[in-house]
C-alpha positions in Angstrom: 2.1 13.5 -10.9 2.9 15.7 -13.9 1.3 15.1 -17.3 2.6 18.1 -19.3 5.7 19.2 -20.8 5.6 22.9 -20.0 2.4 24.7 -20.5 1.5 23.8 -24.1 2.6 20.2 -24.6 1.9 16.9 -23.0 4.4 14.4 -22.0 5.2 11.6 -24.6 2.4 9.0 -24.7 0.0 11.2 -22.7 -3.4 12.2 -24.0 -5.7 14.6 -22.2 -9.6 14.9 -22.6 -11.1 18.2 -21.4 -14.6 19.6 -21.1 -15.0 22.1 -23.8 -18.8 22.4 -24.5 -21.6 22.0 -22.0 -24.2 19.8 -23.7 -26.8 19.8 -20.8 -27.3 21.0 -17.2 -29.7 19.0 -14.9 -30.8 20.9 -11.8 -32.3 19.0 -9.0 -33.4 20.2 -5.6 -30.0 19.7 -4.0 -27.6 18.8 -6.9 -26.4 20.0 -10.2 -25.1 17.7 -13.0 -23.2 19.0 -16.0 -22.6 16.9 -19.1 -19.7 18.4 -21.1 -18.4 17.2 -24.4 -14.7 17.0 -25.0 -14.9 19.0 -28.2 -17.1 21.7 -29.9 -20.7 20.6 -30.7 -21.5 22.6 -34.0 -23.6 19.8 -35.5 -25.3 16.7 -34.5 -22.5 14.7 -36.0 -20.1 16.2 -33.5 -21.7 14.1 -30.8 -20.5 10.9 -32.5 -17.2 9.3 -31.3 -17.1 12.1 -28.8 -16.2 11.4 -25.0 -18.3 13.0 -22.5 -17.2 14.2 -19.0 -19.8 14.4 -16.3 -19.4 16.9 -13.4 -21.7 16.6 -10.5 -22.1 19.2 -7.7 -23.7 18.8 -4.4 -23.3 19.8 -0.8 -22.8 17.7 2.4 -23.0 20.7 4.7 -23.4 24.5 4.6 -20.4 26.4 3.1 -19.1 23.3 1.4 -19.6 22.2 -2.2 -18.8 18.7 -3.4 -17.5 18.1 -6.9 -17.4 14.7 -8.7 -15.7 14.4 -12.1 -16.4 11.2 -13.9 -15.4 9.6 -17.3 -16.5 5.9 -17.5 -18.9 5.1 -14.6 -19.3 1.3 -14.9 -16.5 0.4 -12.6 -17.0 -1.4 -9.3 -16.8 0.7 -6.2 -15.1 -1.6 -3.7 -14.2 1.0 -1.1 -12.9 1.9 1.3 -14.4 5.4 1.9 -13.7 8.2 4.3 -16.5 8.7 6.8 -18.1 12.1 5.6 -20.7 13.6 7.9 -23.8 15.1 6.1 -25.6 17.9 7.8 -26.6 20.3 5.0 -29.5 22.7 5.6 -29.2 25.6 3.2 -28.7 24.6 -0.3 -30.2 26.3 -3.5 -29.8 25.1 -7.1 -30.5 27.1 -10.3 -30.1 26.3 -14.0 -29.7 29.0 -16.6 -33.4 29.4 -16.9 -33.5 30.7 -13.3 -30.2 32.7 -13.2 -31.2 34.6 -16.3 -27.7 34.2 -17.6 -25.6 31.5 -19.2 -24.6 30.2 -15.8 -25.8 27.4 -13.5 -25.3 27.7 -9.7 -25.4 25.7 -6.6 -25.4 27.6 -3.4 -24.5 26.1 -0.2 -24.6 28.6 2.8 -22.3 31.4 1.8 -20.5 29.5 -1.0 -21.7 29.3 -4.5 -20.5 27.3 -7.4 -21.0 29.1 -10.8 -20.8 26.9 -13.8 -20.5 28.6 -17.2 -23.1 26.8 -19.5 -21.8 28.6 -22.7 -18.3 29.2 -23.9 -15.2 27.8 -22.3 -15.4 25.4 -19.3 -15.3 27.4 -16.1 -16.5 26.8 -12.6 -16.0 29.7 -10.1 -16.3 29.1 -6.4 -17.6 32.4 -5.0 -18.3 33.6 -1.5 -18.9 37.1 -0.1 -18.7 38.7 -3.4 -15.3 37.4 -4.5 -14.0 34.3 -6.3 -12.0 32.1 -4.0 -10.7 29.7 -6.7 -11.8 28.5 -10.1 -11.7 25.5 -12.4 -10.6 26.9 -15.7 -10.7 25.7 -19.4 -7.5 23.7 -19.0 -8.1 22.5 -15.5 -10.2 19.3 -15.7 -8.5 16.5 -17.5 -9.4 12.8 -18.1 -5.9 11.4 -18.9 -4.3 8.3 -20.4 -0.5 7.9 -19.9 2.1 6.2 -22.0 1.5 2.9 -19.9 -2.3 3.0 -20.7 -3.2 3.9 -17.2 -6.1 6.3 -16.6 -6.2 9.4 -14.4 -8.5 12.3 -13.6 -7.1 15.6 -12.5 -8.4 19.0 -11.5 -6.4 22.2 -11.4 -7.7 25.0 -9.2 -6.4 28.5 -9.6 -4.2 30.3 -6.9 -4.2 34.1 -6.6 -1.3 36.5 -6.2 0.3 36.0 -2.8 -1.8 33.0 -1.9 -0.2 30.3 0.4 -1.2 26.7 0.6 -0.7 24.6 3.8 -1.5 21.1 5.2 -1.5 17.8 3.3 -0.7 16.0 6.5 2.4 15.9 8.7 5.1 17.0 6.2 8.6 17.9 7.3 9.7 20.1 4.4 8.8 23.7 4.0 5.6 24.7 5.9 4.2 26.5 2.9 3.5 23.9 0.3 3.7 26.3 -2.8 6.2 24.8 -5.2 6.0 21.2 -3.9 5.0 17.9 -5.3 3.2 15.9 -2.6 2.0 12.3 -2.9 -0.5 11.3 -0.4 1.0 7.8 0.3 1.8 6.6 3.9 5.4 5.5 4.3 7.8 4.8 7.2 10.4 7.3 6.0 11.4 9.2 9.1 11.3 12.9 9.4 14.1 13.8 7.0 12.5 13.1 3.6 9.4 14.0 1.6 7.6 10.9 2.8 5.2 11.0 5.6 3.5 8.9 8.2 0.3 10.9 8.2 -0.9 11.8 4.8 -4.1 13.8 4.5 -5.5 14.8 1.1 -6.6 18.2 2.4 -5.0 21.6 1.9 -5.9 25.0 3.4 -5.4 28.2 1.5 -4.9 31.6 3.2 -7.4 32.9 0.5 -10.3 31.6 2.5 -11.0 28.1 1.4 -9.8 24.5 1.8 -9.9 21.5 -0.6 -10.5 18.0 0.6 -10.0 15.2 -1.9 -12.4 12.5 -0.8 -10.4 9.5 -1.9 -8.3 7.3 0.4 -6.0 6.0 -2.3 -2.8 7.8 -3.6 -3.6 11.5 -4.5 -0.9 13.4 -6.2 -0.7 17.1 -5.6 1.3 19.5 -7.8 1.1 22.9 -5.7 2.1 25.5 -8.3 4.5 23.1 -10.1 2.6 21.7 -13.1 1.2 25.1 -13.5 2.6 27.7 -11.2 -0.8 29.5 -10.9 -2.8 26.4 -10.0 -2.9 23.6 -7.4 -3.4 20.3 -9.2 -4.6 17.1 -7.7 -5.0 13.8 -9.6 -6.0 10.1 -8.9 -5.6 7.0 -10.9 -9.0 5.8 -12.2 -12.1 7.2 -13.8 -13.5 9.6 -11.3 -12.3 12.3 -8.8 -14.2 13.5 -5.9 -13.3 16.7 -3.9 -14.9 19.3 -1.6 -14.4 23.1 -1.6 -14.7 24.3 2.0 -15.3 28.1 2.5 -13.9 29.7 5.6 -13.6 32.7 5.6 -10.8 32.3 8.2 -8.4 29.5 8.5 -10.0 28.4 11.8 -13.4 28.4 10.2 -12.0 26.1 7.5 -10.7 23.7 10.0 -13.9 23.8 12.0 -15.8 22.8 8.9 -13.3 20.2 7.6 -13.3 18.5 11.0 -17.1 18.6 11.0 -16.9 16.7 7.8 -14.3 14.1 8.7 -14.5 14.0 12.6 -13.5 16.0 15.6 -10.7 15.1 17.9 -11.8 13.1 21.0 -11.3 14.8 24.4 -8.2 13.3 25.9 -7.7 12.6 29.7 -6.0 15.4 31.8 -3.4 12.8 32.9 -2.1 12.6 29.3 -0.9 16.2 29.3 1.8 15.3 31.9 5.3 14.0 31.1 5.7 10.6 29.5 8.9 8.7 30.2 9.8 5.6 28.0 12.2 2.7 28.2 13.5 3.8 24.8 13.6 1.2 22.0 16.5 -1.2 21.9 17.9 -0.4 25.4 18.0 -3.2 28.0 15.6 -2.9 30.8 13.6 -4.8 33.4 11.6 -3.9 36.4 14.6 -2.9 38.3 15.7 -0.5 35.5 12.2 1.0 35.2 11.8 1.4 38.9 15.3 3.1 39.0 14.0 5.6 36.4 10.7 6.3 38.1 12.3 6.6 41.6 15.1 8.7 40.0 12.5 11.2 38.7 10.8 11.4 42.1 14.1 11.8 44.0 15.0 14.8 41.7 11.4 16.3 42.1 10.6 15.8 38.5 6.8 15.2 38.1 6.1 12.1 36.0 2.6 11.0 34.8 3.0 8.1 32.4 5.6 5.4 32.0 5.8 3.7 28.6 7.2 0.2 27.8 8.5 0.1 24.3 8.8 -2.9 21.9 10.9 -5.3 24.0 8.4 -5.8 26.7 7.5 -8.7 24.5 10.0 -11.4 23.5 12.1 -10.9 20.4 10.7 -12.3 17.2 7.2 -12.5 18.9 5.9 -9.1 18.0 3.1 -9.0 18.4 1.8 -11.8 20.7 1.0 -9.3 23.6 2.7 -11.6 26.1 5.2 -10.0 28.5 8.8 -11.4 28.2 8.8 -14.0 31.2 12.6 -13.8 31.5 12.6 -10.1 32.0 9.1 -9.6 33.5 8.2 -12.6 35.5 5.4 -10.8 37.4 3.9 -8.3 35.0 0.6 -7.9 36.9 2.5 -7.3 40.3 4.9 -5.0 38.5 2.2 -2.8 37.0 0.4 -2.7 40.4 3.6 -1.5 41.9 4.2 1.2 39.3 0.5 2.3 39.5 0.8 2.6 43.3 3.3 5.4 42.6 0.6 7.3 40.8 1.5 6.5 37.2 -0.4 5.6 34.2 1.0 2.8 32.1 1.4 2.8 28.3 2.7 -0.2 26.1 3.9 -0.4 22.6 1.9 -2.4 20.1 1.6 -2.7 16.3 -0.8 -4.5 13.9 1.8 -6.9 12.6 1.9 -10.5 13.8 5.2 -12.3 13.5 5.2 -15.9 12.4 6.7 -17.0 15.7 3.9 -15.4 17.5 1.2 -17.9 18.7 -1.3 -15.5 17.3 -0.1 -16.2 13.8 -1.4 -19.7 13.6 -4.6 -18.7 15.4 -5.2 -15.8 13.0 -4.4 -17.9 10.0 -6.8 -20.6 11.0 -9.6 -18.2 11.6 -8.9 -16.2 8.5 -8.0 -12.9 10.3 -4.9 -12.2 8.4 -4.6 -10.3 5.2 -4.3 -12.8 2.1 -2.5 -13.1 -1.1 -4.7 -13.5 -4.3 -4.3 -17.3 -4.1 -5.7 -17.4 -0.6 -2.4 -17.9 1.3 -1.4 -15.4 4.1 0.6 -12.4 2.9 4.0 -12.4 4.7 7.4 -10.8 4.5 10.5 -10.4 6.7 10.6 -6.6 7.0 10.5 -5.7 10.8 9.5 -9.1 12.1 10.4 -12.5 10.5 7.5 -13.9 8.5 5.1 -11.2 9.7 1.5 -10.9 8.6 -1.2 -8.1 8.8 -4.3 -8.2 10.9 -7.3 -7.7 8.5 -9.3 -4.9 10.1 -11.9 -5.0 7.4 -13.1 -8.3 9.0 -15.2 -7.4 12.0 -14.3 -10.7 13.7 -10.6 -10.1 13.2 -10.9 -6.6 14.8 -12.8 -8.1 17.8 -10.1 -10.8 18.1 -7.3 -8.3 18.1 -9.2 -6.1 20.6 -9.7 -9.1 22.9 -5.9 -9.5 23.0 -5.6 -5.8 24.1 -8.4 -6.2 26.6 -6.3 -8.6 28.5 -3.6 -6.0 28.9 -6.1 -3.4 30.1 -7.4 -5.9 32.7 -3.8 -6.3 33.8 -3.4 -2.5 34.5 -2.4 -0.9 31.2 -3.9 2.5 30.5 -2.9 3.5 27.0 -1.4 2.1 23.8 1.4 3.3 21.6 -0.1 2.3 18.2 3.2 2.2 16.1 3.5 1.5 12.4 0.5 0.9 10.0 2.2 2.5 7.0 3.8 -0.4 5.2 0.6 -1.9 3.8 0.9 -3.9 0.5 -1.3 -3.4 -2.6 -1.1 -6.8 -4.1 -3.3 -8.4 -1.5 -7.0 -9.4 -0.9 -9.0 -7.9 1.9 -11.8 -9.6 3.7 -14.5 -7.1 2.6 -13.2 -6.9 -1.0 -11.8 -3.4 -0.5 -9.5 -2.0 -3.2 -5.9 -2.6 -2.1 -4.8 0.7 -3.3 -7.3 2.5 -1.2 -6.5 0.3 1.8 -2.8 1.2 1.8 -3.5 4.6 3.4 -6.9 3.7 5.0 -5.4 0.7 7.0 -4.1 3.0 9.7 -7.5 4.5 10.2 -9.1 1.1 10.9 -6.2 0.1 13.2 -6.2 3.2 15.4 -10.0 3.2 15.5 -10.1 -0.4 16.7 -7.7 0.4 19.5 -9.2 3.7 20.4 -12.8 2.4 20.5 -11.6 -0.4 22.8 -10.0 2.1 25.2 -13.3 4.2 25.2 -15.3 1.0 25.9 -13.0 -0.1 28.7 -11.9 3.2 30.2 -14.8 5.4 29.4 -15.3 8.4 27.1 -12.6 11.0 27.7 -10.2 8.6 29.1 -9.0 7.0 25.9 -5.7 8.1 24.5 -3.2 6.6 21.9 0.3 7.5 21.0 -0.1 6.9 17.2 2.4 7.4 14.4 0.3 6.9 11.2 -2.9 8.5 10.1 -4.9 9.7 7.2 -8.0 11.9 6.9 -10.3 11.4 9.9 -7.5 10.0 12.0 -7.7 13.1 14.2 -10.6 11.5 15.9 -8.2 9.1 17.7 -5.6 11.2 19.5 -2.7 11.6 20.2 -0.2 11.5 17.3 3.5 11.8 17.4 6.0 12.9 14.9 7.9 9.7 14.2 11.6 8.8 13.9 13.6 12.0 14.0 17.3 12.5 14.4 18.9 14.0 17.6 19.9 17.3 16.1 18.7 20.9 16.1 17.9 20.5 12.4 15.7 17.6 13.1 14.1 19.4 16.0 13.1 22.1 13.5 11.8 19.7 10.9 9.7 18.0 13.5 8.1 21.3 14.4 7.2 21.9 10.6 5.6 18.5 10.6 3.5 19.4 13.6 2.6 22.7 12.1 1.4 21.0 8.8 -0.5 18.4 10.8 -2.3 21.1 12.7 -3.3 22.7 9.3 -4.7 19.3 8.4 -7.3 19.0 11.2 -5.4 17.3 13.9 -5.9 18.8 17.4 -3.0 17.3 19.3 0.5 16.4 18.5 3.8 15.3 20.2 7.4 14.3 19.3 10.4 12.5 20.9 12.1 15.0 23.2 15.7 15.0 22.2 15.1 13.1 19.1 14.8 9.4 18.3 17.9 8.3 16.3 21.2 8.5 18.1 21.9 10.3 21.4 21.6 14.0 21.6 24.2 16.1 23.0 23.1 18.0 26.2 22.5 21.2 24.3 20.1 19.5 21.9 18.4 17.7 24.7 17.9 20.8 26.9 16.6 23.0 24.1 14.3 20.3 23.0 12.9 19.8 26.6 11.6 23.4 26.6 9.9 22.8 23.1 8.6 19.4 24.2 7.1 20.5 27.4 5.4 23.4 25.7 3.7 21.0 23.2 0.3 19.6 23.7 1.8 16.2 24.8 5.3 15.5 26.1 7.4 12.4 25.9 11.0 11.5 26.6 11.8 8.6 24.2 14.9 7.5 22.2 16.2 4.6 20.0 19.4 3.1 21.6 19.9 5.3 24.6 17.9 6.3 27.7 16.3 9.7 27.9 16.2 10.3 31.6 17.5 13.9 32.2 20.4 12.9 34.5 22.0 10.8 31.7 23.0 14.3 30.2 23.9 16.7 32.9 22.5 18.3 36.1 21.4 21.3 34.2 19.0 19.0 32.1 17.4 18.0 35.4 16.8 21.6 36.3 15.4 22.4 32.9 13.1 19.3 33.1 11.8 20.3 36.4 11.4 24.0 35.4 9.3 23.3 32.3 7.3 20.3 33.6 6.2 22.3 36.6 5.3 25.3 34.2 3.3 23.0 31.9 1.4 21.5 34.9 0.6 24.9 36.3 -0.8 25.9 32.9 -3.3 23.1 32.9 -6.4 25.4 33.5 -5.4 26.9 30.2 -4.4 23.8 28.3 -7.5 21.9 29.4 -9.6 24.6 27.9 -7.5 24.3 24.6 -8.2 20.6 24.6 -11.9 21.2 25.0 -11.7 23.6 21.9 -9.9 21.0 19.9 -12.6 18.5 20.8 -15.6 20.8 20.3 -14.5 22.9 17.4 -11.6 21.2 15.7 -9.1 24.0 16.4 -5.7 22.6 17.3 -3.9 23.2 20.6 -0.7 24.1 18.9 -1.3 26.6 16.2 0.7 27.9 13.3 1.2 31.7 13.4 -0.7 31.9 10.2 -3.7 30.1 11.7 -4.0 32.5 14.7 -3.0 35.7 12.8 -4.3 35.3 9.3 -4.6 39.0 8.8 -0.9 39.6 9.5 1.0 38.8 6.3 4.2 38.7 8.3 3.0 35.3 9.7 2.3 33.6 6.5 5.6 31.7 6.1 6.7 31.5 9.8 7.5 27.9 10.7 10.0 28.2 13.6 7.5 29.2 16.3 3.9 28.6 17.1 1.0 29.6 19.3 0.1 27.3 22.2 -3.6 28.2 22.0 -4.6 31.8 21.4 -2.6 33.4 24.1 1.0 31.9 24.3 3.6 32.5 21.7 6.4 29.7 21.8 9.7 30.1 19.9 11.9 27.2 20.4 15.6 27.8 20.4 17.5 25.8 17.6 21.1 26.2 18.7 23.3 25.8 21.7 24.3 29.5 21.9 20.7 30.5 22.6 20.2 32.9 19.8 16.7 33.1 18.5 14.7 35.2 16.0 11.0 35.6 16.9 8.3 37.3 15.0 6.1 39.3 17.3 2.6 40.3 16.1 1.1 43.7 16.7 0.8 44.9 20.3 2.8 44.8 23.5 3.5 41.3 24.5 4.9 40.1 27.9 7.6 37.4 28.5 5.9 34.9 30.8 9.1 33.9 32.2 10.7 37.3 32.9 7.9 39.9 32.7 9.8 41.9 30.0 7.8 43.7 27.4 8.3 43.5 23.6 6.3 45.2 21.0 5.3 44.2 17.4 4.7 43.7 14.5 8.4 43.0 14.0 11.1 40.4 14.1 13.1 40.4 17.3 16.4 38.7 18.1 16.9 37.5 21.7 19.4 35.3 23.5 18.3 32.7 26.1 19.8 30.3 28.5 18.9 26.7 28.6 16.2 27.4 31.3 14.5 29.9 29.0 13.0 30.5 25.5 10.7 33.2 24.1 7.4 32.5 25.7 5.2 35.6 25.1 1.8 36.3 26.4 -0.6 38.0 23.9 -1.8 41.5 25.0 -5.4 41.5 26.3 -4.9 38.0 27.8 -6.4 36.6 31.0 -4.3 33.6 31.7 -5.5 31.1 34.3 -2.6 29.5 36.2 -3.3 26.5 38.5 -2.3 26.1 42.1 -0.4 22.8 41.6 2.7 21.9 39.5 3.1 18.3 40.6 0.5 16.6 38.4 -1.8 17.5 35.4 -5.1 16.2 36.8 -6.3 18.4 39.7 -9.0 20.8 40.5 -8.1 23.7 38.2 -10.6 26.1 39.8 -9.6 25.7 43.4 -6.8 28.2 44.1 -6.5 29.5 40.4 -4.8 32.8 39.7 -5.9 34.9 36.9 -3.0 36.8 35.3 -3.9 39.9 33.4 -1.8 41.0 30.6 -2.1 44.4 28.9 -5.8 44.8 29.3 -7.0 48.0 27.4 -9.4 50.4 28.8 -12.9 49.1 28.0 -11.7 45.5 28.0 -14.4 42.9 28.7 -13.8 39.2 28.4 -15.0 35.9 29.9 -12.4 33.2 30.8 -13.5 29.6 31.2 -11.5 27.4 33.6 -12.7 23.7 33.1 -13.5 21.4 35.9 -11.6 18.3 36.4 -12.6 15.5 34.0 -14.7 18.0 32.0 -17.2 18.4 34.7 -18.0 21.7 36.3 -15.8 24.5 36.1 -16.0 28.3 36.5 -16.5 31.4 34.3 -14.6 34.5 35.1 -15.8 37.8 33.7 -13.1 40.5 33.5 -13.6 44.2 32.8 -11.6 47.3 32.9 -12.8 50.9 33.0 -10.1 53.4 33.4 -7.7 52.2 36.0 -10.2 49.9 37.7 -10.4 46.2 37.0 -13.3 44.0 38.2 -13.2 40.2 38.1 -16.5 38.3 38.8 -17.4 34.7 38.9 -20.7 33.3 40.2 -19.5 29.7 39.7 -16.4 29.7 41.9 -16.6 28.3 45.5 -13.0 28.0 46.7 -10.1 30.6 47.1 -8.8 32.3 43.9 -6.5 35.2 43.0 -6.0 38.0 40.5 -2.5 39.2 39.4 -1.9 42.1 37.1 1.3 41.4 35.1 3.9 43.8 36.7 1.3 45.3 39.0 -1.0 44.6 42.0 -2.6 41.4 43.0 -5.7 40.5 45.1 -6.9 37.3 46.7 -10.5 36.2 46.9 -11.4 33.9 49.9 -13.7 30.9 49.5 -17.2 32.0 48.6 -16.1 35.5 47.4 -17.2 36.1 43.8 -16.0 39.6 43.1 -12.5 41.1 43.1 -11.7 44.7 42.2 -8.3 46.3 42.1 -6.6 49.4 40.7 -4.0 48.9 37.9 
């Protein structure tokens, strides 16, 4: 939200109070409080009729400084609140009497906040001898607008050449400089500035991140209100944010996810191909079986089958009852499908249609969100007379989970948790939460309830969602998909931008509808999207009003599906390791180039390609002709599909058929490839082949191949001295192989722990 008319003037009816003179600094053991007057204090009389702004500094963990800016502090804090983990161990606070200069400091790890106690208002955030960003004399504002509403804002400086990323899953330009972004969940598709997943966190390539610790609407002006600053503001009387020091982008994400929660470990089977009924298409068990058998007949590995909305009766969403006219024997059907080796996912949402038998039950028990007069809030958008489950009520949450538990008992393995964005602000919540805060936070409670049920019933590491909406902390409940995109190349590119922004917002896994959701893709779009989708962390065939089985397009689409599904499944020893990193460290599986190569300025704005982990560069092709421009970082990279070499740093133009795309292996990589390509969940160590790419003389590395289900595994140490390569693993028991890219190979029999070969 903008408050000024250019740099010097405010908008009509707007008034801004700014801290101008520090009256007192109170230094405690682990916090610093600054009382700043909004005008000069030359005499005692200047303290009369003079508003005061209070700024408090603290630290929840090392390398993170929290800032709270307050005006009136007598309001009622009704929540909700983001769950922020506190694990601080290294904090030092000093007032001017200790610093020996007109400066008060709070140091947390390597990050220090330096507050000027004399002269103009200034707070510098300093690390490793340089200022990362600053709050300047015109930055902090307590604002009243023309309608009498109150706001608090902060403006933090941006340096020359600095880029800002993140703020959730946003489908516009990947770099957020020059954008106005409102953190407000909305069901707006992928073609607008609205977003399903809004996260009040941005990451700067200057070595820091900013997390605004408020679940209500936060308005960001990234170099737009003032071109040299990022502004963020909230309605009310206080503003809370954290400055997170890196120094690298990965370090920032590690610390941000340590604050707000790390992604859970997802089951290996979830990495396989998911096939959906699609949305409004007609289907029954015979249709579903024909799809599944058709995949098997064409040798297309399938891991999960998903039933979308109409598994329930129309006008009954959600009652969690299979439509008896279409599915007269749901238990038997699920058993028959699972006998084919499939996992089952069903669509749900948190909305209860008036025609659902759960409406009367929820209303009677007080489990539905209410109007201020005590009646149930309802509208006709989506489902006739629908209401909302009130997840601030523990009994309502348990009731909802109980309905889903019956589906799990029937044989369902996962839930697609759709919707959760259209949450009203003129309602009353069971726990008294502020409706403005609950608009974004609702999705967190919704997905948490479903995910925790799955963990309880299936076990840790076996829970997985296919979720659309989220806010900060939502990364704990994977997987998330990109929402309703059109079936075009343009929408394919905007979907990728959304995934890259979400990755820069702390989310470890991401997926999208292969071929697009709205409309029916032409075969070229579908085939190009297949390669992209099957080189994403999770892969799903899904559409709106048309089926997405590959043979519905052409024979080549079947071949492309087979090629890239098999490729992905063979890469599971690598992908499983990436999933473990996402879970343990908060580093995403799919990574923007700027995240993996922050030292290469050429990657700063690249949003048409990505790194799948640290070793594989993926450049989707966004046209039928096959022409693609790919930015290749420094070194000699190898095309995984062809073995051809390409050197960087530079842009390269290539042309690819539908069965190919730029898939480049980073120099110095030891890439483990599995012995199977028919399923994602297998023993990754048994029969693994280590592919060696451009190992330099003196190379030494250790490659971890996880065990199935996160249990066991093997470490392989690879060294090169001159023309001799040695690979050793004390953990391996079965047979395994080593393959030098474009060179010799060697096989180790069961029990052999060392392989040596000349290159």
